[in-house]
C-alpha positions, 0 to 999 in steps of 0.5 A: 312300925314305921321307921322315921330313919332309914339307918339300920338298928346297931346293937347297943344303940337306943331307941326312941319308940314314939307309941300312937293310939290306933286311930293314928293309923286307921283313920288318917296316917301320921299327920304330916306335922308330926312326921317332919318333927320326927325326921327333924328331931332323928337328923338331930339324934344322928345315929346315937338315937334311933326314932321309930313310931310304933300304932297300937293298930298294928302292935297293940301287945308291944304299946300294952307291954309299956303300962301306959294310961295314954297314947301318945307317948315317948319311950327311950330305950337301950338293949331292953332298959328303959331310960326316959319316957313321957306321956304325949309328945313332947316338945321340940325344943331342948328334946335332942339334948335331953335324949342325948343325955340320957344316953351318953355315959 
C-alpha cells in the first residue's frame, strides 16, 4: 500500500482505496499525474476520508477480496462497510463532494 496522505487513520475514518493493476508498480510507478490528482483529492477531503493506493502486485489478496472485474477501481469503505465503488479512476470534477456525501450522517 502506498499512502497518499501521511496523517494517521483514525478509528471510524472512511478510506478511499484506489486499487491499481500490477503493471502500475512492476513496470512503472504510479504515474505522476495520477499521484498528483490523488494528493489534490486528499487535500479536498481533509481528514474525513483517507486516500490509499493499493497495487495488485504487492497486495493481490486485498484486491481480489473486492471481486472487481477490471482495474483500476476505487472503493470507499468505513469500518469494513463498502459505501461506494467505481470501476476506473473517477474524474476529479465533483468527486470530493460525492465522496463526502457518502460518509455524512
